[in-house]
Structure formats: structure tokens, C-alpha cells
N, C-alpha and C positions, 0 to 999 in steps of 0.2 A: 441146608439151613431151614428152608421153608417147612420141610417135613418135621424137623425137630420142634419148631415153634407151634405147629398144629397140635402137638400133644400137651401143651401147657393149658391149664384150666384157668379161664378168665376169672372165675370166682375167687381164686387165690392170688391174683396179681397185686392187690394192694398190700402194703406193709402191715396194716392193721389185721387184715384177714389172714395173712400168712402167720402173724404172731398168735392170733386166736387159735387157729388150727394147730399150730406147733404146740401151744400150751395144752390144748385138749388131747393131743395125741399121747402125751406123757403123763397126764392126770386123768383119772376116771371121770371126775366132775370138778368144776370150778364155779364159784359163785361170781356174781357180777362185780362185786367190789374187789375180789382177788384178781380178776382179769383186768379191771381198771388200773389197779396199782401195778401189776406186773408189766402191763403194756404202756403205762403212762398215757392213757387216753382220757378224754373228757367223757362224761356220762352220755351226752348226745352222740358223739362220734362212735363210741363203743356200741351203743344201742343200735345205731343204724347199720353197722357192719354185722352185728349179731343177727339182726332182722333179715338181712340179705342171705346170710348163711343158713338161717332157719328156713327161709322160703325156698332155698335150693336143696333143702333136706340134708344138709351137711352137719347141722347141729340140732340137738333136741333140747327143749327148754322144760324145766320143771319148776313150777311155782308152788311155794308152801309158806307156812308161817312158822317161825321159830319164836316161841313165846308169843308176843304180840306184834312182832316185826315180820314183814314180808321178806322172803328170801328166794331169790331166783338163781337156779343153778343151770349150768350148761354142760352138755357132754357131746362128743363127736358121735354121730351115728355110724353104723357099719358102712353105709354107702359113703359117708363123709371120710371115714378112715381110708377106704379104698381109693376114692378120688384124690385125696391128698397124697397118698403114697405114690400114685401114678404121676401126679404133678411133680413130686420131688424126683422121681426117676427121670422124667423129661428134663428137669433142670440139670440133673447130673450129666445126662447125655449131652446137653447143650454146652455145659462147661467143659466137659472132657473133649469135646470136638474142637475146642479152641486152645488146647494146650500145646 
């Protein structure tokens, strides 16, 4: 049991971060508002989780203007994709060990 838990990545333990990474794994890029609506999070909650993922180098941020409006998009980095895939494998092993 302890060995299985060691392979879980603490960066993805929260429901919000799990949702963010799941969404970014199946979409090339998503903007802030799309993530907010998809995950039903407040601006502040989403921003704090995205910041943590960015600091961990799991997500990449791109800021630009669309017309006169700022637009911030996010994408999973290669390292983020790899770490998240490993986290999911560890979860699957943990679940299958208890069937």
C-alpha cells in the first residue's frame, strides 16, 4: 500500500487540479473562462490552482490580447503531461489493488 501511495503526485491531489489537468490533457489549449465554466470554480480559486501548476511547470501560460480584451490561455507542458499520466497510472494501480 505504502509503495502505491508513493507514486501519487501531490500536485494533482486536489479536485480542482485534477480537473484542470484532465481538461488540458484532452484539449490543446483552454482559456481561463473556459476552464472556469468547465470546472465550476471561482476566479480566485482557479487562479490559485493554475498558479501552483504553473510554478510546478505542469502548465504553460500564454497571455495575449484579442481585440482590446486580454486573453489568457493554458496548456499542459510535456513534463506536465508525463507527470499527470504517471499519476493516473498510480491511481489505477491503487484502485486495482483493492478489487
